[in-house]
C-alpha angles and dihedrals in degrees: 000000000000129000117252118240114197124184129197131206111280133197141214142197132191094292111021143043122206122192129164146176147146137263114214128198118263112280139173090215117114118235113268109253097194092229100097120109138230114327093007088055092047091050091051094048092051091048089056089060092050094052116132122226129211115233123204094017120159109251125185127200116202111199139142092354095308129109109209123190132210139147134240121258123240092280094048093257123138133185132187119204104184129180109233115235097196133013114270120213121264127269131033119342136176133245133182129222125183139185128199116237115214091341097296120048116074118216108202125195130182123219136172137229136189132229103189118241112250109278140101110258134090131174129206118189136182115224114209112072090351097081103338112067101232110147092227095174088060104060095187094049090045091054093045091054093046091050103041106027119074127209091272093055098044114104134228118209112262113261095017096107097055090044096050090042092054091047091051089063101031115143096006127120092198106059092199088072110080131198119244110277125190129185107202114181145159087237114112130249084252087077098048100108091043090055094045092049091047093051093047093046090054091039093240114165115287101252140176109253123218111188140170125276115290121267124222107177135072090239090057087060091061094055094038113150092009136100127048114013095185088106088069091055092050092049096048088047089053094052090050091052094042091055104027094162095065129093109225138217117196121203124192145127139250097244092099134354107319097114093053095043091052092047089055091049093050087051093054096040102034093167102036104062114077102179143358127208121192122187116222106227100178133054094269137035112261111243092220090053091048090051091050090052090049091053088053095050088054084065090054094257112146110232140193127190104190144171100195126039088233087072093052091048091051088048092050092051091045095056091041098246091126132013 
């Protein structure tokens, strides 16, 4: 049996590279392919939340001719924050991480990171009920869909894909150059591969994912995506500080705390956030969400509280965000 090395998409600015991942304990179980149906899908999903991590494992990053050593934290997570000696080119680039198994055999994995093309736009989006139909407000329905719907049968909101695709190339003459996109969610790292597969299947913009700490028990599965959402605030704040020259658009929904988190972000970064989009998930707009958006508008932030993505697209055209 071999330990499992999983890498996540990283990101870089002019001075620093950040890449991260997990090391999981040796297992004979095959990696979940997200194609299974019904009870086979449910069995695999539950197994993802019973995964065992490997603390204090030796991890090596190979980048720019250097080999850098660190160890995993108690939950098997590792993160390299590396100063850049020279300016890399723009766009997506590869990096390599390795672990040594039993002191001899090396396991190597390849990941990718982005250094955004020169420009002035960045986009940060929630996932559940923002572009992925999840029914977050109804925990039983949410768990049923997570268990019994595979990646092919999960739904994306109508109109999201053309909106996000237009945002990813907004303001660019060369459509091969894409704006920086981040998906920040209360979903756990357990669901990373599912989210990547889902976004690729629906041709959503390639993005850096910043998720919640990994879970390793069956009870954690039943409360997935719930609880304290302050980690989202911290991660969004980190992104804005890491790329201070970008003008940001924040996209979320009203099923949980996005309007209030985004309001706080706008108050701390009053010249950095350009626009905020909030999807209406119920039959009526929430008064507290409306009030939060009004507070953002008072800071000259463009806002859109919408039911259908066609409204968001029209708003983006009206304010000149997309053409």
